[in-house]
MDAnalysis code that builds the backbone (N, CA, C; Angstrom):
import MDAnalysis as mda
import numpy as np

u = mda.Universe.empty(504, n_residues=168, atom_resindex=np.repeat(np.arange(168), 3), trajectory=True)
u.add_TopologyAttr("name", ["N", "CA", "C"] * 168)
u.add_TopologyAttr("resid", np.arange(1, 169))
u.add_TopologyAttr("resname", ["MET", "ASP", "LYS", "PRO", "GLY", "ASN", "ALA", "SER", "LEU", "GLY", "PRO", "THR", "ASP", "PHE", "SER", "GLU", "PRO", "TRP", "LYS", "LEU", "SER", "ASP", "VAL", "VAL", "LEU", "VAL", "VAL", "GLU", "GLU", "GLN", "LYS", "PHE", "HIS", "VAL", "HIS", "ARG", "GLY", "THR", "LEU", "ALA", "LEU", "TRP", "SER", "PRO", "VAL", "PHE", "GLU", "ARG", "MET", "PHE", "THR", "SER", "ASP", "PHE", "LYS", "GLU", "LYS", "ASN", "SER", "ASP", "GLU", "ILE", "PRO", "LEU", "PRO", "GLY", "LYS", "ARG", "ALA", "SER", "GLU", "MET", "LYS", "GLU", "LEU", "LEU", "GLN", "ILE", "MET", "TYR", "PRO", "SER", "LEU", "GLU", "GLU", "LYS", "VAL", "ILE", "THR", "SER", "ASP", "ASN", "CYS", "TYR", "PHE", "LEU", "LEU", "ASP", "LEU", "ALA", "ARG", "GLU", "TYR", "GLN", "ILE", "ALA", "SER", "ILE", "THR", "ARG", "LYS", "CYS", "GLU", "ASP", "PHE", "LEU", "VAL", "SER", "ALA", "VAL", "LYS", "THR", "ARG", "LYS", "GLU", "LYS", "ASP", "VAL", "LEU", "ALA", "VAL", "LEU", "THR", "VAL", "GLY", "GLN", "ASP", "TYR", "GLU", "LEU", "LYS", "ILE", "LEU", "ILE", "ASN", "SER", "CYS", "VAL", "TYR", "GLU", "ALA", "ARG", "ARG", "LEU", "ARG", "ILE", "LYS", "ALA", "ALA", "TYR", "GLN", "ALA", "ARG", "ARG", "ASP", "ARG", "PRO", "ARG"])
u.atoms.positions = np.array([
    [9.061, 23.328, 19.201],
    [7.462, 22.970, 19.955],
    [6.577, 23.133, 19.002],
    [5.894, 21.964, 18.840],
    [4.519, 21.913, 18.218],
    [3.825, 23.323, 18.111],
    [3.101, 23.461, 17.042],
    [2.234, 24.399, 17.121],
    [0.953, 24.182, 17.479],
    [-0.084, 24.974, 18.146],
    [-1.337, 24.446, 18.481],
    [-2.279, 23.925, 17.386],
    [-2.833, 22.600, 17.646],
    [-3.712, 22.214, 16.801],
    [-3.025, 21.075, 15.933],
    [-1.647, 21.295, 15.788],
    [-1.175, 20.150, 14.811],
    [-0.321, 19.144, 15.695],
    [-0.682, 19.054, 16.715],
    [0.257, 17.987, 17.808],
    [-0.098, 16.617, 17.256],
    [-1.386, 16.421, 16.739],
    [-1.839, 14.908, 16.095],
    [-1.220, 14.646, 14.964],
    [-0.579, 15.638, 14.003],
    [-0.019, 15.676, 12.775],
    [1.191, 14.792, 12.624],
    [1.546, 13.932, 12.088],
    [2.826, 13.538, 11.702],
    [3.398, 14.214, 10.582],
    [4.655, 13.783, 10.344],
    [5.277, 14.769, 9.272],
    [4.632, 14.038, 7.934],
    [5.133, 14.853, 6.936],
    [4.360, 14.644, 5.654],
    [5.170, 14.054, 4.834],
    [6.728, 13.861, 5.397],
    [7.679, 13.332, 4.501],
    [8.804, 12.320, 5.218],
    [8.471, 12.359, 6.563],
    [9.353, 11.474, 7.283],
    [10.923, 11.694, 7.214],
    [11.486, 12.934, 6.853],
    [12.625, 13.269, 6.692],
    [13.695, 13.601, 7.787],
    [12.739, 13.888, 8.578],
    [13.414, 14.396, 9.930],
    [12.959, 13.696, 11.281],
    [13.664, 13.539, 12.277],
    [13.419, 12.692, 13.384],
    [12.140, 13.834, 14.235],
    [10.951, 12.783, 14.553],
    [10.204, 13.303, 15.340],
    [9.411, 12.264, 16.263],
    [9.028, 13.076, 17.226],
    [7.865, 12.512, 18.374],
    [8.386, 10.966, 18.932],
    [9.580, 10.972, 19.060],
    [10.146, 9.681, 19.767],
    [10.381, 8.870, 18.575],
    [10.414, 9.160, 17.098],
    [10.847, 8.174, 16.227],
    [12.450, 7.511, 16.752],
    [12.184, 5.987, 16.323],
    [13.305, 5.205, 17.025],
    [14.207, 4.526, 15.894],
    [13.634, 4.615, 14.403],
    [14.654, 3.862, 13.504],
    [14.396, 4.624, 12.154],
    [15.336, 4.340, 11.411],
    [15.091, 4.898, 10.199],
    [15.443, 4.016, 9.111],
    [14.487, 3.945, 8.196],
    [14.106, 3.122, 6.702],
    [14.779, 3.780, 5.902],
    [15.974, 3.224, 5.281],
    [16.818, 3.926, 4.167],
    [16.481, 3.538, 2.741],
    [15.710, 4.040, 1.794],
    [15.159, 3.817, 0.474],
    [15.757, 4.565, -0.415],
    [16.370, 4.067, -1.595],
    [16.821, 4.783, -2.375],
    [17.731, 5.914, -1.934],
    [18.555, 5.937, -1.063],
    [19.220, 7.042, -0.183],
    [18.456, 7.910, 0.535],
    [17.074, 7.630, 0.754],
    [16.156, 8.512, 1.323],
    [16.079, 8.105, 2.804],
    [16.099, 8.855, 3.996],
    [15.774, 8.124, 5.201],
    [14.229, 8.718, 5.460],
    [13.903, 7.382, 5.991],
    [12.264, 7.667, 6.346],
    [12.225, 7.658, 8.073],
    [11.992, 8.456, 8.656],
    [12.427, 8.484, 10.195],
    [10.785, 7.947, 10.988],
    [10.777, 6.870, 11.332],
    [9.833, 6.100, 11.717],
    [9.778, 5.611, 12.945],
    [8.697, 4.833, 13.610],
    [8.629, 4.368, 14.847],
    [8.451, 2.610, 14.989],
    [9.459, 2.014, 15.644],
    [9.380, 0.314, 15.344],
    [7.913, 0.030, 15.802],
    [7.243, 0.461, 16.721],
    [6.131, -0.001, 17.290],
    [5.063, 0.507, 16.511],
    [4.799, 1.487, 15.621],
    [3.681, 1.847, 14.566],
    [4.234, 0.360, 13.126],
    [5.305, 0.455, 13.016],
    [5.510, -0.425, 11.794],
    [5.375, -1.863, 12.112],
    [5.530, -2.470, 13.595],
    [5.238, -3.816, 14.145],
    [3.597, -3.863, 14.232],
    [3.347, -2.777, 14.426],
    [1.378, -2.929, 14.710],
    [0.643, -2.984, 13.158],
    [1.179, -2.660, 12.222],
    [0.999, -2.674, 10.985],
    [1.283, -4.296, 10.429],
    [2.793, -4.449, 10.880],
    [2.862, -5.603, 9.738],
    [3.468, -6.394, 10.649],
    [3.467, -7.717, 10.592],
    [3.889, -8.902, 11.279],
    [5.113, -9.306, 10.711],
    [5.622, -8.637, 9.279],
    [7.253, -8.853, 9.075],
    [8.201, -7.941, 9.787],
    [7.364, -6.615, 10.253],
    [8.390, -5.471, 10.870],
    [8.364, -5.841, 12.502],
    [7.187, -6.551, 12.799],
    [7.179, -7.151, 14.272],
    [8.402, -8.146, 14.368],
    [8.101, -9.417, 13.469],
    [9.334, -10.092, 13.748],
    [10.725, -9.625, 13.536],
    [11.011, -8.734, 12.605],
    [12.078, -8.180, 12.387],
    [12.986, -7.578, 13.773],
    [11.713, -6.651, 14.370],
    [12.132, -5.983, 15.540],
    [12.175, -6.687, 17.035],
    [11.339, -7.810, 16.690],
    [11.456, -8.742, 18.293],
    [12.303, -10.136, 18.057],
    [12.669, -10.519, 16.690],
    [13.515, -11.781, 16.900],
    [15.029, -11.411, 17.021],
    [15.465, -12.437, 16.686],
    [17.048, -12.417, 16.365],
    [17.610, -12.334, 14.892],
    [16.969, -11.400, 14.407],
    [17.310, -10.432, 13.318],
    [18.538, -9.127, 13.496],
    [19.172, -9.076, 12.359],
    [20.240, -7.832, 12.738],
    [19.390, -6.389, 12.786],
    [18.351, -6.411, 12.222],
    [17.178, -5.047, 12.009],
    [16.942, -4.716, 13.696],
    [16.816, -6.014, 14.600],
    [16.376, -5.606, 15.871],
    [16.672, -4.738, 16.528],
    [18.115, -4.332, 16.711],
    [18.703, -3.217, 17.415],
    [19.350, -2.424, 16.442],
    [19.277, -2.295, 15.070],
    [19.707, -1.391, 14.048],
    [19.100, 0.029, 14.060],
    [19.577, 1.213, 14.069],
    [19.212, 2.250, 13.921],
    [18.725, 2.621, 12.589],
    [19.590, 2.107, 11.514],
    [18.806, 2.058, 10.249],
    [18.688, 0.952, 9.507],
    [17.699, 0.645, 8.733],
    [17.317, -0.356, 7.966],
    [17.331, -0.102, 6.560],
    [18.300, -0.688, 5.747],
    [18.283, -0.312, 4.306],
    [16.831, -1.567, 3.867],
    [16.473, -0.923, 2.836],
    [15.363, -1.677, 2.037],
    [15.557, -1.525, 0.705],
    [16.366, -2.619, 0.264],
    [16.978, -2.329, -0.960],
    [15.993, -2.912, -2.053],
    [16.032, -2.618, -3.246],
    [14.898, -2.548, -4.472],
    [13.659, -2.005, -4.243],
    [13.453, -1.044, -3.094],
    [12.112, -0.453, -2.984],
    [12.393, 0.971, -3.699],
    [11.139, 1.471, -3.985],
    [11.283, 3.004, -4.285],
    [10.832, 3.522, -3.233],
    [11.603, 4.891, -3.074],
    [11.197, 5.983, -2.273],
    [9.930, 6.527, -2.196],
    [9.639, 6.691, -3.247],
    [8.208, 7.471, -3.373],
    [6.954, 6.397, -2.960],
    [7.128, 5.259, -3.333],
    [6.239, 4.322, -2.813],
    [6.315, 3.736, -1.320],
    [7.387, 3.546, -0.654],
    [7.590, 3.787, 0.607],
    [6.875, 4.828, 1.162],
    [7.132, 6.052, 0.864],
    [6.214, 7.286, 1.607],
    [4.859, 7.182, 1.385],
    [4.432, 6.749, 0.453],
    [2.900, 6.428, 0.261],
    [2.755, 5.209, 1.163],
    [2.911, 4.302, 1.325],
    [2.754, 3.315, 2.163],
    [2.792, 4.014, 3.403],
    [3.990, 4.669, 4.066],
    [3.990, 5.401, 5.564],
    [2.959, 6.294, 5.856],
    [2.738, 7.118, 4.518],
    [1.737, 7.970, 5.122],
    [0.140, 7.215, 4.963],
    [-0.006, 6.087, 4.471],
    [-1.084, 5.600, 5.186],
    [-1.178, 4.928, 6.441],
    [0.058, 4.282, 6.729],
    [0.474, 3.907, 7.869],
    [0.111, 4.890, 9.408],
    [0.598, 6.183, 9.230],
    [0.585, 6.824, 9.944],
    [-0.737, 7.674, 9.941],
    [-1.546, 7.695, 10.970],
    [-2.477, 8.749, 11.012],
    [-2.662, 10.308, 10.907],
    [-3.153, 11.126, 10.373],
    [-3.226, 12.333, 10.053],
    [-4.659, 12.935, 9.862],
    [-5.053, 14.242, 9.826],
    [-5.973, 14.609, 9.488],
    [-6.348, 14.463, 7.997],
    [-5.630, 14.441, 7.488],
    [-6.125, 14.004, 5.523],
    [-5.443, 12.609, 5.449],
    [-6.485, 11.729, 5.603],
    [-6.050, 10.193, 5.476],
    [-5.854, 10.200, 3.866],
    [-4.789, 9.582, 3.801],
    [-4.092, 9.214, 2.326],
    [-5.007, 7.974, 1.857],
    [-5.350, 8.282, 0.363],
    [-6.471, 7.485, 0.111],
    [-5.885, 6.410, -1.132],
    [-6.603, 5.042, -1.282],
    [-6.292, 4.573, -2.294],
    [-6.415, 4.757, -3.781],
    [-5.585, 5.176, -4.704],
    [-6.165, 5.394, -6.075],
    [-5.608, 4.501, -7.110],
    [-5.866, 4.984, -8.287],
    [-5.738, 4.309, -9.272],
    [-3.802, 4.337, -9.585],
    [-3.366, 5.441, -8.952],
    [-1.959, 5.594, -9.264],
    [-0.943, 4.530, -8.175],
    [-1.688, 4.598, -6.984],
    [-0.574, 3.972, -5.910],
    [-1.414, 2.553, -5.744],
    [-2.599, 1.934, -6.247],
    [-3.056, 0.984, -5.951],
    [-2.221, -0.316, -5.977],
    [-1.706, -0.435, -7.014],
    [-0.822, -1.749, -7.504],
    [0.483, -1.790, -6.555],
    [1.136, -0.834, -6.497],
    [2.583, -0.821, -6.014],
    [2.071, -0.833, -4.438],
    [1.131, -0.471, -4.100],
    [0.498, -0.696, -2.582],
    [0.086, -2.172, -2.207],
    [-0.533, -2.940, -3.407],
    [-0.421, -4.089, -2.969],
    [0.823, -4.912, -2.876],
    [1.508, -4.555, -3.809],
    [3.228, -5.417, -3.780],
    [3.487, -5.471, -2.181],
    [3.735, -3.878, -2.140],
    [4.167, -3.455, -0.633],
    [3.366, -4.528, 0.356],
    [2.109, -4.457, 0.295],
    [1.365, -4.877, 1.493],
    [1.610, -6.532, 1.493],
    [1.564, -7.220, 0.339],
    [1.990, -8.388, 0.361],
    [3.272, -8.869, 0.792],
    [4.355, -8.085, 0.655],
    [5.730, -8.220, 1.104],
    [5.699, -8.226, 2.820],
    [5.090, -7.111, 3.071],
    [5.066, -6.430, 4.525],
    [4.018, -7.239, 5.140],
    [2.818, -8.065, 4.680],
    [1.897, -8.790, 5.003],
    [1.102, -7.786, 6.058],
    [0.396, -6.494, 5.422],
    [-0.391, -5.641, 5.823],
    [-1.695, -5.813, 5.307],
    [-2.613, -6.712, 6.033],
    [-3.815, -7.327, 5.573],
    [-4.763, -5.836, 5.344],
    [-4.508, -5.181, 6.066],
    [-5.367, -3.882, 6.262],
    [-5.254, -2.857, 4.914],
    [-4.087, -3.023, 4.709],
    [-3.895, -2.158, 3.394],
    [-4.260, -3.035, 2.099],
    [-4.154, -4.325, 2.046],
    [-4.791, -5.189, 0.969],
    [-6.334, -5.027, 1.088],
    [-6.694, -5.095, 2.062],
    [-8.326, -4.705, 1.898],
    [-8.676, -3.582, 1.638],
    [-7.696, -2.194, 1.912],
    [-8.181, -0.984, 1.387],
    [-7.921, -0.875, -0.345],
    [-6.883, -1.459, -0.676],
    [-6.640, -1.614, -1.952],
    [-7.882, -2.755, -2.597],
    [-8.390, -3.530, -2.357],
    [-9.320, -4.573, -3.031],
    [-10.618, -3.871, -2.901],
    [-11.018, -3.034, -1.790],
    [-12.139, -1.938, -1.997],
    [-12.017, -1.177, -2.799],
    [-11.035, -0.530, -3.212],
    [-11.046, 0.653, -4.319],
    [-11.174, -0.170, -5.372],
    [-10.578, -1.514, -5.850],
    [-10.734, -2.316, -7.224],
    [-12.079, -2.482, -7.573],
    [-12.503, -3.284, -6.357],
    [-14.216, -3.786, -6.357],
    [-15.242, -2.301, -6.773],
    [-14.437, -1.123, -6.478],
    [-15.623, -0.199, -6.323],
    [-15.094, 0.373, -7.808],
    [-13.827, 0.513, -8.135],
    [-13.789, 0.863, -9.568],
    [-14.473, -0.067, -10.813],
    [-14.289, -1.135, -10.420],
    [-15.086, -2.151, -11.505],
    [-16.522, -1.989, -11.415],
    [-16.950, -1.795, -10.254],
    [-18.508, -1.747, -9.987],
    [-19.208, -0.800, -10.534],
    [-18.408, 0.355, -10.451],
    [-18.825, 1.794, -11.218],
    [-18.170, 1.996, -12.490],
    [-17.255, 0.942, -12.844],
    [-17.120, 0.975, -14.248],
    [-16.095, 1.774, -14.667],
    [-15.301, 2.592, -13.692],
    [-14.225, 3.516, -13.526],
    [-13.020, 2.622, -14.142],
    [-12.884, 1.209, -13.923],
    [-11.909, 0.528, -14.359],
    [-12.474, -0.255, -15.546],
    [-12.076, 0.008, -16.824],
    [-12.691, -0.665, -18.042],
    [-11.949, -2.053, -18.119],
    [-11.088, -2.384, -17.982],
    [-10.559, -3.761, -18.273],
    [-10.893, -4.563, -16.887],
    [-11.904, -5.189, -17.010],
    [-12.237, -5.963, -16.102],
    [-11.503, -7.448, -15.971],
    [-10.929, -7.796, -17.080],
    [-10.284, -8.969, -17.093],
    [-8.953, -8.985, -16.555],
    [-8.204, -7.739, -17.004],
    [-6.868, -7.456, -16.099],
    [-7.251, -7.182, -14.677],
    [-8.488, -6.497, -14.012],
    [-8.267, -6.468, -12.947],
    [-8.791, -7.983, -12.251],
    [-9.418, -8.819, -12.678],
    [-9.518, -9.932, -12.612],
    [-8.266, -10.758, -12.243],
    [-7.295, -10.677, -13.275],
    [-5.989, -11.273, -12.861],
    [-5.200, -10.611, -11.737],
    [-5.328, -9.273, -11.668],
    [-4.723, -8.983, -10.228],
    [-5.576, -9.433, -9.072],
    [-6.946, -9.685, -9.011],
    [-7.108, -10.383, -8.217],
    [-7.064, -11.814, -7.720],
    [-6.542, -12.561, -8.909],
    [-6.094, -13.939, -8.572],
    [-4.851, -13.796, -8.155],
    [-3.727, -12.990, -8.499],
    [-2.780, -12.797, -8.436],
    [-2.598, -12.793, -6.676],
    [-3.254, -11.814, -6.375],
    [-3.638, -11.493, -4.736],
    [-4.400, -12.458, -4.194],
    [-4.765, -13.076, -4.599],
    [-5.898, -14.129, -3.934],
    [-6.982, -13.168, -2.970],
    [-7.688, -12.142, -3.962],
    [-8.421, -11.222, -3.254],
    [-9.893, -11.840, -4.133],
    [-10.302, -12.648, -2.835],
    [-11.846, -13.271, -3.117],
    [-12.720, -12.296, -3.648],
    [-13.176, -11.138, -2.984],
    [-14.341, -10.523, -3.014],
    [-13.952, -9.520, -4.594],
    [-12.635, -9.229, -4.899],
    [-12.554, -8.759, -5.942],
    [-12.685, -9.590, -7.247],
    [-12.179, -10.872, -7.129],
    [-12.474, -11.779, -8.279],
    [-13.988, -12.019, -8.378],
    [-14.859, -12.107, -7.478],
    [-16.223, -12.500, -7.476],
    [-16.812, -10.888, -8.097],
    [-16.406, -10.013, -7.842],
    [-16.991, -8.845, -8.551],
    [-16.514, -8.739, -10.152],
    [-15.325, -8.916, -10.395],
    [-14.974, -9.119, -11.500],
    [-15.708, -10.378, -12.494],
    [-15.810, -11.320, -11.790],
    [-16.597, -12.612, -12.553],
    [-17.990, -11.999, -12.727],
    [-18.609, -11.373, -11.568],
    [-20.048, -11.040, -12.148],
    [-20.073, -9.828, -13.130],
    [-19.475, -8.745, -13.200],
    [-19.258, -7.520, -14.047],
    [-18.696, -8.236, -15.348],
    [-17.843, -9.002, -15.386],
    [-17.413, -9.765, -16.980],
    [-18.618, -10.412, -17.463],
    [-19.414, -11.073, -16.891],
    [-20.553, -11.716, -17.350],
    [-21.583, -10.758, -17.860],
    [-21.532, -9.667, -17.327],
    [-22.488, -8.584, -17.910],
    [-22.023, -8.142, -19.331],
    [-20.586, -8.060, -19.589],
    [-20.216, -7.525, -20.435],
    [-20.410, -8.350, -21.745],
    [-20.431, -7.778, -23.022],
    [-20.554, -8.832, -24.338],
    [-19.135, -9.122, -24.422],
    [-19.151, -10.314, -25.111],
    [-17.950, -10.684, -25.503],
    [-16.974, -10.052, -26.470],
    [-17.576, -8.982, -27.292],
    [-16.849, -8.188, -28.456],
    [-16.488, -7.083, -27.290],
    [-16.953, -6.630, -26.329],
    [-16.666, -5.475, -25.639],
    [-15.417, -5.967, -24.670],
    [-15.174, -7.174, -24.324],
    [-14.454, -7.540, -23.347],
    [-13.052, -7.690, -24.197],
    [-13.416, -8.448, -25.334],
    [-12.258, -8.569, -26.242],
    [-11.561, -7.505, -26.674],
    [-12.490, -6.090, -26.967],
    [-11.965, -4.928, -27.396],
    [-11.225, -4.453, -26.306],
    [-11.548, -4.433, -25.018],
    [-10.830, -4.030, -23.671],
    [-9.590, -4.395, -23.759],
    [-9.426, -6.022, -23.865],
    [-8.329, -6.454, -23.778],
    [-7.485, -5.979, -24.880],
    [-7.603, -5.937, -26.127],
    [-7.014, -5.438, -27.054],
    [-5.998, -4.215, -27.030],
    [-7.361, -3.116, -26.504],
    [-6.930, -1.731, -26.361],
    [-5.790, -1.727, -25.141],
    [-5.650, -2.323, -24.239],
    [-4.805, -2.232, -23.075],
    [-3.611, -1.759, -23.175],
    [-2.980, -0.878, -22.938],
    [-1.588, -0.523, -23.120],
    [-0.749, -1.622, -22.289],
    [0.514, -1.574, -22.978],
    [1.422, -2.889, -22.905],
    [2.561, -2.189, -22.629],
])
């Protein structure tokens, strides 16, 4: 039975069945107990998977090969509401962009773009040209425009130095 006051909170790690969870995503042998409806609400890819003639439509477990469990957990924590909203950071932004593109989750792509735009504008992200490349790769128009605006304000020497000092 739920503790009073915690009824709206979902699990932090999705490792056990909970509140009518009806499907398990298997990533690196780790199981994530989730809801088809929630996944379908966020992602047209999952929606098609659960409503079309794919084998996953009626599967209790869906393996997601090639994914990292820690990254999938971060994605799920954003998709599931809780009192502590999972935020986009420099640590999770880039892999979340990859997952959001794969699963066509536009709202998470927007959150990542907003984070990167803010980082460029406040100069928390020093390598504007690298972020511009990310914007181009993911077709993030607002980010591209912000990077171009900020890059125009850089002195050429500073831009070149930032590219040279970037870890490889």
